[in-house]
LUMTIRO-555920 format. One record per atom (N, C-alpha, C): residue in one letter; x negated, y, z. Coordinates in pm, whole numbers, plus 50000, padded with zeros to 5 digits. Layout:
<nodes>
AXYZ
...
</nodes>
This chain:
<nodes>
M642140715331988
M642980723332076
M644420718332069
M645090717532185
M646450712532191
M647440722732137
N648390718132058
N649460726632009
N650470728432121
L650690740832167
L651570743432279
L653050741732245
N653380740432119
N654780739032080
N655200724532061
T654440715132113
T654810701032100
T655900697632200
N656610687032173
N657650682332263
N657020674332378
I657840671532478
I657370664632598
I658020650832606
L657200640432619
L657670626832639
L657690624032789
F658880621632842
F659080618932984
F659230603832999
N658270597533064
N658270582933084
N658760579833225
Y659690570433234
Y660220566633364
Y660610551833362
L660970546633479
L661310532533488
L662330530133597
Y662950518533588
Y663800513733696
Y663120501133750
R662980500633883
R662380489033951
R663450483434044
D663870471334019
D664920465634105
D664320460234234
Y665190455134320
Y664780450034451
Y663740438934440
S663790431134334
S662840420134315
S661560424634246
N661420437534223
N660260443834161
N660170441434010
Y661280437333948
Y661320436833802
Y661450451133752
K660790454133641
K660760467833591
K661320468533449
K662010479633423
K662510482533290
K662110496933259
Y661350498633151
Y660760511633117
Y661590518933012
G661550532033018
G662230540332920
G661540553732908
N661940561432809
N661420574932795
N662420583632721
V662260596532738
V663110606432674
V662210617732628
V662510623232509
V661730634432456
V662520647332479
F661850657132539
F662400670532561
F661730680232465
S662490689632412
S661850700532339
S661240709832444
N660270717432403
N659570726332496
N659380740032430
P660490747132402
P660400759632326
P659640770732397
N659550769932530
N658820780132605
N657360776332631
S656930765432572
S655540760732585
S655090759732731
I655950753732814
I655590751532954
I654490740932957
S653460743333037
S652330733933041
S652750720733106
L652050710033068
L652310696933128
L652150697333279
L651140704433327
L650910705233471
L652070712233541
D652560723233484
D653700730333544
D654950721633544
I655190714533435
I656370705733428
I656260694833533
E655120688133538
E654960677133634
E655080682033777
N654440693133809
N654520698433946
N655940702233983
T656670708233890
T658060712033916
T658920699733938
L658790689933849
L659580677733863
L659280670433994
R658020668734025
R657650661734148
R658190668934271
G658300682234263
G658880689834373
G660360687034394
Y661060683434289
Y662480680234296
Y662750665634330
F661860656734294
F662070642434312
F661890638334457
I662580627834496
I662410622134628
I661010616134636
D660250619834737
D658860615434755
D658020617934630
G658400627734550
G657620631634434
G657750622434315
E658620612134323
E658720603034209
E660090596734184
Y660990596634279
Y662280589734262
Y663390599734231
F664290595834139
F665390604734100
F666580596634052
D667740602934052
D668970596734005
D669150600433858
A668890591033768
A668950593633624
A670350597933581
A671380592333641
A672750596033605
A673020610633638
K672530615233750
K672760629033795
K672150639233699
V671010635833638
V670340645333548
V670590642333401
G671450632633373
G671850629933235
G670880622033151
L670040613933216
L669120605433142
L669700591433128
P669320584233023
P669800570533007
P669430561833128
L670380553833171
L670150544833285
L669410532433237
L668490527533319
L667670516133282
L667970503733366
F669140503033423
F669500491633508
F669510478633428
F669300467633499
F669410454333440
F670880450333434
E671210441233344
E672600436833331
E673100430033457
V672250422233520
V672610415333644
V671940422733759
S672740426433860
S672160433733972
S672280425534101
N671460428934195
N671430422834326
N672100432534422
I672720427734526
I673390436434622
I672420446434686
D671130443034691
D670130451734751
D669530461834653
D669900461034525
D669360470534426
D669870484534456
H669220494334402
H669510508434432
H669770516034302
E670060528834312
E670390537234198
E669210545434146
L668100545734217
L667010554834183
L666080549434074
H665640558433989
H664640555733888
H663330562133933
E662220558233872
E660900563533909
E660300571433794
F659740582833827
F658960590533732
F657640583333711
E657230581933585
E655950575433556
E654920585633508
S655250593033401
S654290602833348
S654970611633245
I654270622033203
I654690630133090
I653500631932998
Q653790634132871
Q652740636732773
Q653360644332657
T652530649832573
T653040656832455
T653320646732344
T654250650432257
T654620641932145
T655190650532033
K655160645231914
K655780651731799
K657160645731770
D657590635831851
D658890629431831
D660020639631849
E661170636331790
E662350645131798
E662890645731941
P663320657331987
P663810658732125
P665200653032148
Y665400648332269
Y666680643632320
Y667380655032393
L666600663232466
L667090674532543
L666130686332529
Q666630698332556
Q665770710232555
Q665330713332697
L664070716232714
L663490718932844
L663230733832859
S663700739632968
S663360753433001
S663330754733151
K662530763733202
K662440765233347
K663770769433408
S664550777033335
S665790782233391
S666950772633384
S666890762333300
S668050753533290
S667730739133323
S667090731933234
S666920717433251
S666150713633375
L665070720833407
L664300717033524
L665120718633651
N666010728433654
N666840730433772
N667850719333793
S668190711833690
S669150700933706
S668550689333784
Y667240689133804
Y666600678533881
Y666710680634030
K667190692134073
K667280694934217
K668240685434283
</nodes>
């Protein structure tokens, strides 16, 4: 049985114009035991086309490459979420953190 008090690993990436990818992740605490399905559905509802977001706007580390192309963009892509026991980077709650993705 899954422990509902586990933290959430948010996996995302930056894909530049040439389709090079740089992956990253952030761990959120989940004190209200929000289900993975609820978190993913909420996030996808806020993201552009259900997957693209501005990492700077929501306070996540930027994954840009050191050298950029004039055609590159600012958006990062949501990849997946999963539970983890790793230490949190941010606290997740329906009333605060999820709303910052709007």
